[in-house]
TISETI-238129 format. One record per residue (C-alpha): residue number from 1; x, y, z. Coordinates in steps of 0.25 Angstrom, whole numbers, plus 2048, in hexadecimal, padded with zeros to 3 digits. Layout:
<bavexs>
{resi->NUM&x->X&y->Y&z->Z}
...
</bavexs>
This chain:
<bavexs>
{resi->1&x->2C9&y->903&z->487}
{resi->2&x->2D5&y->909&z->481}
{resi->3&x->2D3&y->90A&z->472}
{resi->4&x->2E1&y->911&z->46F}
{resi->5&x->2E9&y->904&z->46F}
{resi->6&x->2DF&y->8FE&z->464}
{resi->7&x->2E1&y->90A&z->45C}
{resi->8&x->2F0&y->90B&z->45D}
{resi->9&x->2F6&y->8FD&z->45E}
{resi->10&x->2F1&y->8F9&z->450}
{resi->11&x->2FC&y->903&z->44B}
{resi->12&x->306&y->8FA&z->451}
{resi->13&x->301&y->8EF&z->449}
{resi->14&x->301&y->8F8&z->43D}
{resi->15&x->310&y->8FB&z->440}
{resi->16&x->314&y->8EC&z->43C}
{resi->17&x->30F&y->8EE&z->42E}
{resi->18&x->312&y->8FD&z->42C}
{resi->19&x->31B&y->903&z->438}
{resi->20&x->31D&y->90F&z->430}
{resi->21&x->30E&y->912&z->42E}
{resi->22&x->30B&y->90E&z->43C}
{resi->23&x->315&y->918&z->442}
{resi->24&x->30F&y->923&z->43A}
{resi->25&x->300&y->91F&z->43E}
{resi->26&x->304&y->91E&z->44D}
{resi->27&x->30B&y->92C&z->44C}
{resi->28&x->2FE&y->932&z->448}
{resi->29&x->2F5&y->92A&z->452}
{resi->30&x->2FF&y->92C&z->45D}
{resi->31&x->2F9&y->93B&z->45E}
{resi->32&x->2EC&y->935&z->464}
{resi->33&x->2F3&y->92B&z->46D}
{resi->34&x->2F4&y->931&z->47B}
{resi->35&x->301&y->92D&z->483}
{resi->36&x->2F8&y->92A&z->48F}
{resi->37&x->2F0&y->91F&z->487}
{resi->38&x->2F3&y->911&z->48E}
{resi->39&x->2F5&y->905&z->486}
{resi->40&x->2F8&y->8FB&z->491}
{resi->41&x->2F7&y->8FB&z->4A0}
{resi->42&x->301&y->8F1&z->4A6}
{resi->43&x->301&y->8EC&z->4B4}
{resi->44&x->308&y->8F6&z->4BE}
{resi->45&x->301&y->902&z->4B8}
{resi->46&x->30B&y->902&z->4AC}
{resi->47&x->304&y->909&z->4A1}
{resi->48&x->308&y->907&z->492}
{resi->49&x->303&y->913&z->48A}
{resi->50&x->2FE&y->911&z->47C}
{resi->51&x->306&y->91C&z->476}
{resi->52&x->313&y->916&z->47C}
{resi->53&x->30F&y->908&z->478}
{resi->54&x->30D&y->90D&z->469}
{resi->55&x->31A&y->915&z->469}
{resi->56&x->322&y->909&z->46E}
{resi->57&x->31C&y->8FF&z->465}
{resi->58&x->31F&y->908&z->459}
{resi->59&x->32D&y->90A&z->45E}
{resi->60&x->32F&y->8FB&z->45F}
{resi->61&x->329&y->8F8&z->451}
{resi->62&x->333&y->902&z->44B}
{resi->63&x->33B&y->8F6&z->446}
{resi->64&x->330&y->8F4&z->43B}
{resi->65&x->331&y->902&z->437}
{resi->66&x->33A&y->90A&z->42E}
{resi->67&x->349&y->90C&z->42F}
{resi->68&x->34E&y->918&z->439}
{resi->69&x->350&y->926&z->433}
{resi->70&x->358&y->931&z->439}
{resi->71&x->350&y->938&z->444}
{resi->72&x->352&y->947&z->445}
{resi->73&x->34F&y->948&z->454}
{resi->74&x->357&y->93B&z->458}
{resi->75&x->360&y->943&z->462}
{resi->76&x->355&y->94C&z->467}
{resi->77&x->34D&y->940&z->46B}
{resi->78&x->358&y->939&z->471}
{resi->79&x->35C&y->945&z->47A}
{resi->80&x->34E&y->946&z->47E}
{resi->81&x->34C&y->938&z->481}
{resi->82&x->359&y->937&z->489}
{resi->83&x->354&y->943&z->491}
{resi->84&x->347&y->93B&z->494}
{resi->85&x->34E&y->92F&z->498}
{resi->86&x->358&y->935&z->4A1}
{resi->87&x->34D&y->93D&z->4A9}
{resi->88&x->345&y->930&z->4AA}
{resi->89&x->350&y->927&z->4AF}
{resi->90&x->355&y->931&z->4B9}
{resi->91&x->347&y->935&z->4BE}
{resi->92&x->345&y->932&z->4CD}
{resi->93&x->336&y->931&z->4CA}
{resi->94&x->337&y->923&z->4C3}
{resi->95&x->33E&y->916&z->4C3}
{resi->96&x->347&y->910&z->4B8}
{resi->97&x->33C&y->908&z->4B2}
{resi->98&x->332&y->914&z->4B2}
{resi->99&x->33D&y->91D&z->4AC}
{resi->100&x->340&y->914&z->4A0}
{resi->101&x->331&y->912&z->49E}
{resi->102&x->32F&y->922&z->49E}
{resi->103&x->33B&y->924&z->494}
{resi->104&x->335&y->91A&z->48A}
{resi->105&x->327&y->91F&z->48B}
{resi->106&x->32D&y->92D&z->489}
{resi->107&x->336&y->92B&z->47D}
{resi->108&x->32D&y->921&z->475}
{resi->109&x->325&y->92D&z->46E}
{resi->110&x->332&y->933&z->46A}
{resi->111&x->337&y->925&z->464}
{resi->112&x->329&y->924&z->45C}
{resi->113&x->32B&y->932&z->456}
{resi->114&x->338&y->92D&z->451}
{resi->115&x->331&y->921&z->44B}
{resi->116&x->327&y->92A&z->444}
{resi->117&x->332&y->932&z->43E}
{resi->118&x->338&y->925&z->438}
{resi->119&x->32B&y->922&z->432}
{resi->120&x->329&y->930&z->42B}
{resi->121&x->32F&y->92B&z->41E}
{resi->122&x->326&y->932&z->414}
{resi->123&x->31D&y->93E&z->412}
{resi->124&x->311&y->935&z->412}
{resi->125&x->315&y->931&z->420}
{resi->126&x->315&y->93F&z->424}
{resi->127&x->308&y->942&z->41D}
{resi->128&x->302&y->935&z->425}
{resi->129&x->306&y->93B&z->432}
{resi->130&x->301&y->949&z->42E}
{resi->131&x->2F3&y->943&z->42A}
{resi->132&x->2F3&y->93B&z->437}
{resi->133&x->2F6&y->946&z->440}
{resi->134&x->2EB&y->94E&z->439}
{resi->135&x->2E1&y->943&z->43B}
{resi->136&x->2E4&y->942&z->44A}
{resi->137&x->2E4&y->952&z->44C}
{resi->138&x->2D7&y->952&z->444}
{resi->139&x->2D1&y->949&z->44E}
{resi->140&x->2D6&y->951&z->459}
{resi->141&x->2D0&y->95E&z->453}
{resi->142&x->2C2&y->957&z->452}
{resi->143&x->2C3&y->951&z->460}
{resi->144&x->2C8&y->95E&z->465}
{resi->145&x->2BC&y->965&z->460}
{resi->146&x->2B3&y->95B&z->466}
{resi->147&x->2B9&y->95C&z->473}
{resi->148&x->2B9&y->96B&z->473}
{resi->149&x->2AA&y->96C&z->470}
{resi->150&x->2A6&y->960&z->479}
{resi->151&x->2A9&y->967&z->486}
{resi->152&x->2B8&y->962&z->486}
{resi->153&x->2B3&y->953&z->487}
{resi->154&x->2BE&y->94A&z->481}
{resi->155&x->2B9&y->93B&z->481}
{resi->156&x->2C6&y->937&z->47A}
{resi->157&x->2CF&y->93D&z->486}
{resi->158&x->2C6&y->937&z->490}
{resi->159&x->2C7&y->929&z->489}
{resi->160&x->2D6&y->92A&z->48A}
{resi->161&x->2D6&y->92E&z->498}
{resi->162&x->2CE&y->922&z->49B}
{resi->163&x->2D9&y->919&z->495}
{resi->164&x->2E3&y->91E&z->49F}
{resi->165&x->2E5&y->912&z->4A9}
{resi->166&x->2F2&y->917&z->4B0}
{resi->167&x->2F6&y->925&z->4B5}
{resi->168&x->301&y->92A&z->4AD}
{resi->169&x->30D&y->931&z->4B4}
{resi->170&x->318&y->939&z->4AF}
{resi->171&x->310&y->941&z->4A6}
{resi->172&x->308&y->94E&z->4A7}
{resi->173&x->2FE&y->94B&z->49C}
{resi->174&x->2EF&y->949&z->4A0}
{resi->175&x->2E5&y->944&z->496}
{resi->176&x->2D9&y->94D&z->494}
{resi->177&x->2D4&y->95C&z->494}
{resi->178&x->2D1&y->966&z->49E}
{resi->179&x->2C4&y->969&z->4A4}
{resi->180&x->2C8&y->976&z->4AB}
{resi->181&x->2CF&y->983&z->4A6}
{resi->182&x->2D0&y->984&z->497}
{resi->183&x->2C8&y->97A&z->490}
{resi->184&x->2D0&y->973&z->485}
{resi->185&x->2CF&y->966&z->47D}
{resi->186&x->2D8&y->95A&z->47D}
{resi->187&x->2D2&y->954&z->470}
{resi->188&x->2D9&y->946&z->46D}
{resi->189&x->2E6&y->949&z->475}
{resi->190&x->2E9&y->948&z->484}
{resi->191&x->2E7&y->956&z->489}
{resi->192&x->2E5&y->965&z->484}
{resi->193&x->2F4&y->968&z->484}
{resi->194&x->2F7&y->95C&z->47B}
{resi->195&x->2EB&y->960&z->472}
{resi->196&x->2EF&y->96E&z->470}
{resi->197&x->2FE&y->96A&z->46E}
{resi->198&x->2FA&y->95F&z->463}
{resi->199&x->2F1&y->969&z->45C}
{resi->200&x->2FC&y->974&z->45C}
{resi->201&x->307&y->96B&z->457}
{resi->202&x->2FE&y->965&z->44D}
{resi->203&x->2FA&y->972&z->448}
{resi->204&x->308&y->977&z->446}
{resi->205&x->30C&y->96A&z->43E}
{resi->206&x->300&y->96A&z->435}
{resi->207&x->301&y->979&z->432}
{resi->208&x->30F&y->977&z->42E}
{resi->209&x->30B&y->96C&z->425}
{resi->210&x->301&y->975&z->41F}
{resi->211&x->30B&y->981&z->41C}
{resi->212&x->316&y->979&z->417}
{resi->213&x->311&y->96B&z->412}
{resi->214&x->303&y->96C&z->40D}
{resi->215&x->305&y->960&z->404}
{resi->216&x->30A&y->957&z->410}
{resi->217&x->2FE&y->95B&z->418}
{resi->218&x->2F5&y->957&z->40C}
{resi->219&x->2E8&y->95C&z->412}
{resi->220&x->2DD&y->965&z->40C}
{resi->221&x->2DE&y->973&z->410}
{resi->222&x->2D1&y->974&z->417}
{resi->223&x->2D4&y->968&z->41F}
{resi->224&x->2E2&y->96E&z->423}
{resi->225&x->2DB&y->97B&z->428}
{resi->226&x->2D0&y->973&z->430}
{resi->227&x->2DB&y->96A&z->436}
{resi->228&x->2E4&y->976&z->43A}
{resi->229&x->2D8&y->97D&z->43F}
{resi->230&x->2D4&y->971&z->447}
{resi->231&x->2E2&y->970&z->44E}
{resi->232&x->2E2&y->97F&z->451}
{resi->233&x->2D4&y->97D&z->458}
{resi->234&x->2D8&y->971&z->45F}
{resi->235&x->2E4&y->979&z->465}
{resi->236&x->2DA&y->984&z->469}
{resi->237&x->2D1&y->979&z->470}
{resi->238&x->2DD&y->973&z->477}
{resi->239&x->2E0&y->981&z->47C}
{resi->240&x->2EF&y->97F&z->480}
{resi->241&x->2F9&y->98A&z->482}
{resi->242&x->305&y->983&z->47D}
{resi->243&x->2FE&y->97D&z->471}
{resi->244&x->2FA&y->98C&z->46D}
{resi->245&x->308&y->990&z->46E}
{resi->246&x->30C&y->985&z->465}
{resi->247&x->302&y->988&z->45B}
{resi->248&x->306&y->997&z->45A}
{resi->249&x->315&y->995&z->45A}
{resi->250&x->315&y->98A&z->450}
{resi->251&x->30C&y->992&z->447}
{resi->252&x->314&y->99E&z->447}
{resi->253&x->320&y->996&z->443}
{resi->254&x->319&y->991&z->436}
{resi->255&x->312&y->99D&z->432}
{resi->256&x->318&y->9A8&z->42A}
{resi->257&x->315&y->9B7&z->42C}
{resi->258&x->30C&y->9B7&z->41F}
{resi->259&x->304&y->9AC&z->424}
{resi->260&x->302&y->9B2&z->432}
{resi->261&x->2FD&y->9BF&z->42C}
{resi->262&x->2F3&y->9B7&z->423}
{resi->263&x->2EE&y->9AF&z->42F}
{resi->264&x->2ED&y->9BC&z->438}
{resi->265&x->2E2&y->9C1&z->42E}
{resi->266&x->2D9&y->9B5&z->433}
{resi->267&x->2DC&y->9B9&z->442}
{resi->268&x->2CF&y->9C0&z->445}
{resi->269&x->2C7&y->9B5&z->440}
{resi->270&x->2CF&y->9AB&z->448}
{resi->271&x->2CD&y->9B3&z->455}
{resi->272&x->2BE&y->9B4&z->453}
{resi->273&x->2BD&y->9A5&z->450}
{resi->274&x->2C6&y->9A0&z->45B}
{resi->275&x->2C4&y->9AB&z->465}
{resi->276&x->2C0&y->9A2&z->470}
{resi->277&x->2CC&y->999&z->46E}
{resi->278&x->2D6&y->9A5&z->46D}
{resi->279&x->2D1&y->9AB&z->47A}
{resi->280&x->2D3&y->99E&z->481}
{resi->281&x->2E0&y->99C&z->47B}
{resi->282&x->2E5&y->9A9&z->47F}
{resi->283&x->2E1&y->9A6&z->48D}
{resi->284&x->2E8&y->999&z->48C}
{resi->285&x->2F5&y->9A0&z->488}
{resi->286&x->2F4&y->9AB&z->492}
{resi->287&x->2F3&y->9A0&z->49D}
{resi->288&x->302&y->99D&z->49B}
{resi->289&x->305&y->9AA&z->4A1}
{resi->290&x->2F9&y->9AD&z->4AA}
{resi->291&x->2F8&y->9A4&z->4B6}
{resi->292&x->2EA&y->9A8&z->4B9}
{resi->293&x->2E5&y->9A5&z->4AB}
{resi->294&x->2ED&y->998&z->4AB}
{resi->295&x->2E6&y->993&z->4B7}
{resi->296&x->2D8&y->997&z->4B1}
{resi->297&x->2DB&y->98E&z->4A4}
{resi->298&x->2E3&y->983&z->4AC}
{resi->299&x->2F1&y->985&z->4A6}
{resi->300&x->2FE&y->989&z->4AB}
{resi->301&x->304&y->997&z->4AA}
{resi->302&x->313&y->99B&z->4A9}
{resi->303&x->313&y->99D&z->4B8}
{resi->304&x->30E&y->98F&z->4BA}
{resi->305&x->319&y->98A&z->4B1}
{resi->306&x->323&y->991&z->4B9}
{resi->307&x->31E&y->98A&z->4C5}
{resi->308&x->31F&y->97D&z->4BE}
{resi->309&x->32E&y->980&z->4BA}
{resi->310&x->331&y->984&z->4C8}
{resi->311&x->32C&y->976&z->4CD}
{resi->312&x->334&y->96F&z->4C2}
{resi->313&x->340&y->976&z->4C6}
{resi->314&x->33E&y->971&z->4D4}
{resi->315&x->33C&y->963&z->4CF}
{resi->316&x->349&y->963&z->4C7}
{resi->317&x->352&y->968&z->4D2}
{resi->318&x->356&y->959&z->4D5}
{resi->319&x->356&y->954&z->4C7}
{resi->320&x->357&y->960&z->4BD}
{resi->321&x->35F&y->959&z->4B1}
{resi->322&x->356&y->94D&z->4AD}
{resi->323&x->349&y->950&z->4B5}
{resi->324&x->340&y->945&z->4BB}
{resi->325&x->33B&y->93E&z->4AF}
{resi->326&x->32D&y->93D&z->4A8}
{resi->327&x->325&y->93B&z->4B5}
{resi->328&x->32A&y->948&z->4BA}
{resi->329&x->31E&y->951&z->4B7}
{resi->330&x->314&y->948&z->4BD}
{resi->331&x->31C&y->945&z->4CA}
{resi->332&x->320&y->953&z->4CD}
{resi->333&x->312&y->958&z->4C9}
{resi->334&x->30D&y->950&z->4D5}
{resi->335&x->318&y->956&z->4DE}
{resi->336&x->317&y->965&z->4DA}
{resi->337&x->30A&y->96B&z->4D5}
{resi->338&x->313&y->976&z->4CE}
{resi->339&x->318&y->96C&z->4C4}
{resi->340&x->30A&y->96B&z->4BF}
{resi->341&x->30B&y->964&z->4B1}
{resi->342&x->318&y->96B&z->4AD}
{resi->343&x->311&y->972&z->4A2}
{resi->344&x->31E&y->974&z->499}
{resi->345&x->327&y->96A&z->492}
{resi->346&x->333&y->971&z->498}
{resi->347&x->32E&y->96F&z->4A7}
{resi->348&x->32A&y->961&z->4A4}
{resi->349&x->338&y->95E&z->49E}
{resi->350&x->33F&y->964&z->4AA}
{resi->351&x->337&y->95B&z->4B3}
{resi->352&x->338&y->94F&z->4AB}
{resi->353&x->346&y->950&z->4A4}
{resi->354&x->34D&y->95B&z->4AB}
{resi->355&x->356&y->965&z->4A4}
{resi->356&x->35B&y->95B&z->49B}
{resi->357&x->34D&y->958&z->496}
{resi->358&x->34B&y->967&z->493}
{resi->359&x->358&y->967&z->48B}
{resi->360&x->355&y->95B&z->483}
{resi->361&x->347&y->960&z->480}
{resi->362&x->34D&y->96D&z->47B}
{resi->363&x->357&y->965&z->473}
{resi->364&x->34B&y->95E&z->46D}
{resi->365&x->344&y->96A&z->469}
{resi->366&x->351&y->970&z->463}
{resi->367&x->352&y->964&z->45A}
{resi->368&x->344&y->965&z->455}
{resi->369&x->347&y->972&z->44F}
{resi->370&x->350&y->96B&z->445}
{resi->371&x->344&y->963&z->440}
{resi->372&x->340&y->96F&z->438}
{resi->373&x->343&y->96D&z->429}
{resi->374&x->33E&y->974&z->41D}
{resi->375&x->330&y->979&z->41E}
{resi->376&x->32E&y->973&z->42C}
{resi->377&x->338&y->97C&z->433}
{resi->378&x->32E&y->987&z->437}
{resi->379&x->324&y->97C&z->43C}
{resi->380&x->32F&y->975&z->444}
{resi->381&x->335&y->981&z->44A}
{resi->382&x->327&y->987&z->44D}
{resi->383&x->322&y->97A&z->453}
{resi->384&x->32E&y->978&z->45C}
{resi->385&x->32D&y->986&z->461}
{resi->386&x->31E&y->984&z->463}
{resi->387&x->320&y->977&z->46A}
{resi->388&x->32A&y->97D&z->474}
{resi->389&x->31F&y->987&z->477}
{resi->390&x->314&y->97D&z->479}
{resi->391&x->31C&y->974&z->482}
{resi->392&x->322&y->980&z->48A}
{resi->393&x->314&y->985&z->48D}
{resi->394&x->30C&y->977&z->48E}
{resi->395&x->30E&y->968&z->48E}
{resi->396&x->305&y->966&z->482}
{resi->397&x->30A&y->961&z->475}
{resi->398&x->311&y->954&z->471}
{resi->399&x->320&y->955&z->46F}
{resi->400&x->31F&y->948&z->467}
{resi->401&x->314&y->94D&z->45E}
{resi->402&x->31C&y->95A&z->45B}
{resi->403&x->329&y->952&z->459}
{resi->404&x->321&y->949&z->44F}
{resi->405&x->31C&y->955&z->447}
{resi->406&x->32A&y->95C&z->446}
{resi->407&x->330&y->94F&z->441}
{resi->408&x->325&y->94D&z->437}
{resi->409&x->328&y->95B&z->432}
{resi->410&x->337&y->958&z->431}
{resi->411&x->335&y->94B&z->42A}
{resi->412&x->32B&y->952&z->420}
{resi->413&x->336&y->95C&z->41C}
{resi->414&x->340&y->950&z->41B}
{resi->415&x->337&y->948&z->412}
{resi->416&x->335&y->954&z->409}
{resi->417&x->344&y->955&z->407}
{resi->418&x->347&y->962&z->40F}
{resi->419&x->353&y->95C&z->417}
{resi->420&x->358&y->94E&z->41C}
{resi->421&x->354&y->94A&z->42A}
{resi->422&x->362&y->94A&z->430}
{resi->423&x->361&y->955&z->43A}
{resi->424&x->36A&y->957&z->446}
{resi->425&x->363&y->958&z->453}
</bavexs>
């Protein structure tokens, strides 16, 4: 039995009485909702996914919500959506109906991010989202500890796997952890890469709040320390290279030299307490450059990425500008073993959207830097730099979650009166 519709569909009913609060609540609970969870399996093996259904309903119910407000990433989203649409429509791998369906499924999450932006009206709204995310990640931390000390058994992921009634194509994502190589947890997410990516992205956001806006994140100090420590340990348990890079880069942008020197005093104690994890993490990072070590822990080295790049270049010879659409990765992976999973966003963009997709993605990243206002500048710049490192070395980390947190940081500065939200992107 699929219990997820019973949990999420009441939010739609709640939207009729309070669309504003329903959007905020769903934005929090959406973190746990895997994109692969089914809602309804139609005849002809057409699967409607629950996340897609919920996002679509929230979009259709927007007429009972608030009035529109200028969106700082409007042109950025439109360019990226245009790139997705062109590549899907011109892809030789799909027919027109499938292309239109793929376009809609892909752009719906971006539209929901805009809807959430409209509903962030007051500081209380932002505080609700912050508390909600804290609850979700607290559950992830506790369940991550259970999984790690339960021989990596994860009943929750096994349950989600049992719900999959139709094989999904056009995506690299596979639910579940790994039984070989480096042992790493999944927690309440879909795979170890996502677990580590979410933990690193969340740590940077809450660390920024703790430094700049202690009253906005109105939580006892001991609770904050325990929560941030839990996110860090969750990151270590997930043992992902890209997530570790994100953590290190984002933190360096937010810490000043004085704080770094103070923290260095605790470095010996830290090394003693977490020696096992540190040694494992060093092996994980070394595997990026060491093909032999990479094979041992079941991850790709730079040499393997070069092979993937070479395979993508061969693929793009006949369609270099717009690529082959969202189904490109799964299709060419079956045709060429060197494609593997295309473990970098740039390789995936080349295959799916061609050079135009890469340019539109760079334009989007450039536009995100302009979201940094006031006290959030260092966080925004550091997070974007860290995110680039994350998606360059791995496929973990959710773009939509990162965008959501950046927009929350921007909106917080606007509500506090730093600057108007009229930003040219």
